[in-house]
C-alpha distance (Angstrom), angle and dihedral (degrees) to the residues before:
residue distance angle dihedral
M1 . . .
R2 3.79 . .
Y3 3.87 116.5 .
T4 3.75 129.5 -163.8
L5 3.75 125.4 -157.1
Q6 3.87 114.2 -127.7
A7 3.72 131.5 -174.6
C8 3.86 133.8 -149.3
P9 3.93 110.8 -144.8
A10 3.79 89.2 -168.0
C11 3.95 98.6 58.5
D12 3.82 100.4 13.2
L13 3.90 92.4 -122.1
Q14 3.81 120.3 149.3
F15 3.74 116.7 -155.1
W16 3.77 141.6 169.4
T17 3.82 125.5 -120.9
P18 2.94 136.9 -112.6
L19 3.78 91.0 44.4
V20 3.64 95.9 -149.0
A21 3.93 115.7 139.2
D22 3.83 123.0 -155.2
P23 3.86 110.0 -155.0
S24 3.80 88.8 -168.8
V25 3.77 93.8 75.5
Y26 3.89 88.9 74.6
E27 3.80 102.7 50.0
G28 3.95 88.2 34.4
E29 3.95 91.9 52.6
G30 3.80 91.2 -120.2
F31 3.80 83.9 166.6
E32 3.83 122.2 39.2
A33 3.85 95.3 -126.2
Y34 3.86 88.3 71.0
A35 3.75 89.4 62.9
D36 3.84 85.9 65.1
Y37 3.72 91.3 52.6
H38 3.80 92.7 50.4
E39 3.80 92.7 47.7
G40 3.85 91.7 49.3
R41 3.88 93.0 -123.0
R42 3.81 101.6 115.4
P43 3.82 112.6 122.0
F44 3.75 116.2 -130.7
P45 3.82 109.6 -75.7
R46 3.76 108.5 -100.3
W47 3.92 91.3 -152.7
A48 3.93 87.8 63.3
E49 3.86 92.1 58.0
P50 4.00 95.5 85.9
L51 4.00 84.8 64.0
F52 3.82 91.7 63.1
A53 3.78 93.1 45.2
L54 3.85 87.0 66.7
D55 3.82 125.3 90.3
L56 3.71 94.8 -105.7
V57 3.75 121.7 -169.6
P58 3.80 109.4 -147.6
G59 3.84 115.7 -119.3
R60 3.87 132.3 121.6
S61 3.78 115.7 -33.8
L62 3.64 137.5 -169.3
D63 3.84 128.1 -161.5
V64 3.77 111.1 -164.0
G65 3.77 111.5 -154.2
C66 3.78 90.2 13.8
G67 3.85 95.4 171.5
D68 3.69 111.0 -171.6
G69 3.81 92.8 -0.6
A70 3.84 100.7 -105.7
V71 3.85 94.3 136.3
P72 3.81 97.7 45.1
A73 3.75 90.2 45.5
R74 3.95 91.3 54.7
L75 3.75 91.1 46.2
S76 3.78 92.1 49.9
G77 3.85 88.4 51.6
I78 3.84 89.2 59.4
G79 3.84 96.3 47.8
F80 3.64 107.1 -84.2
E81 3.78 125.3 136.3
A82 3.82 87.4 -126.1
H83 3.78 122.2 -158.0
G84 3.74 128.7 -179.3
L85 3.81 137.4 -162.8
D86 3.76 134.0 -168.4
Q87 3.80 138.8 155.2
D88 3.73 92.1 -139.3
A89 3.75 105.6 86.8
R90 3.88 92.4 -168.8
S91 3.81 92.1 60.3
I92 3.85 89.3 47.4
R93 3.82 89.1 54.3
V94 3.74 88.2 53.5
A95 3.85 92.1 47.3
R96 3.82 87.8 56.2
D97 3.67 97.3 44.9
K98 3.84 101.7 40.3
Y99 3.81 98.6 40.3
G100 3.67 102.0 20.5
L101 3.81 93.4 -121.9
D102 3.77 116.1 167.9
T103 3.84 96.9 177.3
V104 3.78 97.7 67.1
Q105 3.90 121.0 105.7
A106 3.68 137.7 -169.3
L107 3.83 95.4 -136.3
P108 3.75 139.6 127.0
L109 3.78 111.9 -104.2
Q110 3.88 94.3 -118.9
A111 3.73 91.1 55.1
F112 3.93 93.8 46.7
V113 3.84 89.7 48.8
A114 3.77 92.3 53.4
E115 3.79 91.1 47.0
S116 3.80 94.4 48.5
L117 3.84 95.1 45.2
A118 3.81 88.4 49.3
A119 3.89 87.6 54.0
G120 3.92 90.9 45.8
R121 3.84 89.4 -115.4
R122 3.74 123.8 147.8
F123 3.73 135.1 164.5
D124 3.84 135.5 -116.6
L125 3.86 93.4 -159.6
V126 3.85 125.3 27.7
T127 3.85 119.3 -174.8
F128 3.73 136.1 -174.9
F129 3.71 118.5 178.1
E130 3.78 116.7 -171.9
V131 3.76 92.4 -9.6
L132 3.80 107.9 100.8
E133 3.84 93.8 68.1
H134 3.79 88.6 59.6
Q135 3.79 95.9 58.9
D136 3.84 122.5 109.8
A137 3.81 88.2 -169.7
P138 3.82 107.4 32.2
R139 3.86 97.9 169.2
E140 3.77 89.8 52.9
F141 3.84 89.1 49.3
L142 3.74 92.9 51.3
A143 3.74 92.5 45.8
L144 3.82 89.2 57.6
V145 3.74 89.2 48.5
A146 3.79 91.0 52.6
R147 3.84 91.9 49.4
I148 3.85 93.4 53.0
A149 3.82 92.8 45.8
R150 3.77 125.1 82.5
P151 3.78 118.6 -117.4
G152 3.79 108.4 -84.1
A153 3.95 90.0 17.9
Q154 3.79 117.5 150.8
I155 3.73 117.3 -110.0
A156 3.79 118.3 -162.7
G157 3.76 141.5 163.5
S158 3.84 147.8 115.8
V159 3.77 143.0 -104.9
P160 3.85 130.0 -171.4
A161 3.75 112.9 -91.3
R162 3.70 111.9 -114.6
D163 3.82 93.5 -147.0
R164 3.79 96.8 41.7
F165 3.87 117.3 143.8
L166 3.84 111.6 -77.6
A167 3.79 92.2 1.8
G168 3.85 91.4 148.4
L169 3.76 92.9 49.8
D170 3.87 88.4 50.9
R171 3.70 94.7 52.9
R172 3.91 92.5 49.0
M173 3.75 90.8 52.8
N174 3.82 99.8 46.0
E175 3.77 138.8 11.2
G176 3.76 100.7 -131.6
D177 3.82 95.7 108.2
L178 3.78 93.9 47.9
P179 3.92 131.6 76.1
P180 2.85 138.0 -52.5
H181 3.90 81.8 36.1
H182 3.74 100.8 39.6
F183 3.78 122.5 21.7
L184 3.88 101.9 167.5
W185 3.90 126.8 57.8
F186 3.74 115.2 -161.2
S187 3.76 138.1 -154.0
P188 3.77 119.7 -173.7
R189 3.75 89.7 -101.6
A190 3.88 93.1 49.6
L191 3.76 94.0 49.8
R192 3.76 92.8 48.3
S193 3.80 91.7 47.2
L194 3.82 93.1 52.5
L195 3.84 94.0 44.9
V196 3.94 91.0 49.2
A197 3.80 89.2 47.0
A198 3.62 91.3 54.7
G199 3.81 90.8 58.7
L200 3.80 100.4 -103.6
V201 3.78 118.3 140.3
D202 3.81 137.6 -155.1
V203 3.87 87.7 36.0
E204 3.75 116.3 -173.2
V205 3.80 125.2 -179.0
R206 3.76 125.0 -170.6
R207 3.76 139.9 167.6
A208 3.75 117.3 -105.7
G209 3.72 145.7 150.7
G210 3.73 100.6 78.8
M211 3.80 117.6 164.9
G212 3.86 128.6 -131.9
Y213 3.77 118.4 -120.1
A214 3.85 93.3 -106.8
E215 3.94 89.1 55.2
V216 3.84 90.7 48.7
M217 3.90 88.7 52.2
R218 3.77 90.3 46.2
R219 3.85 92.5 50.8
I220 3.81 92.5 49.5
G221 3.70 90.1 52.5
A222 3.75 92.8 49.4
L223 3.73 91.3 47.2
V224 3.90 91.9 53.8
V225 3.83 91.5 49.6
R226 3.87 91.6 50.1
R227 3.75 93.0 47.0
T228 3.88 93.3 46.9
R229 3.72 96.9 42.4
P230 3.77 96.1 96.0
L231 3.85 92.3 51.4
P232 3.84 122.8 92.3
L233 3.83 109.9 -92.4
P234 3.88 93.1 -115.7
L235 3.71 88.0 63.3
A236 3.74 99.8 31.3
W237 3.77 96.6 56.7
P238 3.68 99.6 54.7
L239 3.86 89.3 48.5
R240 3.78 90.1 52.0
G241 3.79 91.0 47.6
L242 3.84 90.7 50.5
A243 3.79 89.2 47.5
A244 3.74 91.9 51.3
L245 3.81 91.8 53.3
S246 3.80 94.4 47.1
A247 3.94 96.9 39.1
P248 3.77 93.8 94.9
L249 3.79 91.9 58.1
F250 3.77 90.9 53.5
A251 3.80 97.8 39.1
L252 3.88 97.0 58.0
P253 3.68 97.4 62.0
V254 3.94 91.7 39.1
W255 3.78 88.5 52.8
L256 3.73 92.9 48.0
G257 3.84 91.8 45.5
L258 3.82 91.3 52.1
R259 3.79 91.4 48.7
R260 3.81 87.9 56.2
R261 3.84 97.1 40.4
P262 3.84 107.6 22.5
S263 3.85 118.6 -159.4
H264 3.79 99.2 -113.5
L265 3.78 146.1 40.8
F266 3.73 116.6 -136.8
F267 3.83 117.1 -157.7
L268 3.78 130.8 -164.4
A269 3.97 122.7 -173.5
R270 3.71 140.8 145.7
T271 3.77 137.1 -127.9
P272 3.81 112.2 -112.5
E273 3.82 117.4 -94.7
G274 3.74 115.0 -116.5
A275 3.80 142.5 86.0
E276 3.73 122.3 -5.7
R277 3.71 112.9 -93.1
A278 3.83 121.2 -127.2
């Protein structure tokens, strides 16, 4: 399918058309990162760390797009009744096996909302990390989030920063930030505009997801190995050795660039106080 990048001058959102999501790319590993989820080897997402720097009051939480269950597991560890939801059944199996979570489900959000409201169950904290950029109907998604949350509930999550350091190079080297994986590209202004338009209040957007120097070095090494893997070993090994010697020269400016323009935008907001929603 051919996609075209569009831009909204009013809210600063960039988006790809046609806006037609394909959930099969997750379970079918249409992007290589999903293989890490399915094998239970993904590190804890650094863009979720700002959530745990907050003064959280334990209650009932829901992580939409919970993947392998890392965020619900950590919330459970600090006293939350932590639930998780994902359309990828393979990741949900990992969440149950790796963390022993029995409150995670492979279910579309709309069906989960209907089921929860019928049971009279709402949530004090709703999170969705690296989920909003996948949506082909973001306002409808946020409306469902608002319905399942209690009045005054905390809403938090993250999206990739459109202007992150080396974003163009990242997109040329892999397809993870392109459709049918990502349809929406956010600036801080675009993200804030969408959250406010959805009726959320006390909206805060901050940059997050910076990497330490050692992590930058590790990733450069992994990238070299991946790129030289198809080559014959007599050629690949000298190239890897040369890369290892020169990696510190590349890692320092990359690390500094990522400190200035980190990879993600973390957001925090609340649902309005008021009457219970049906």
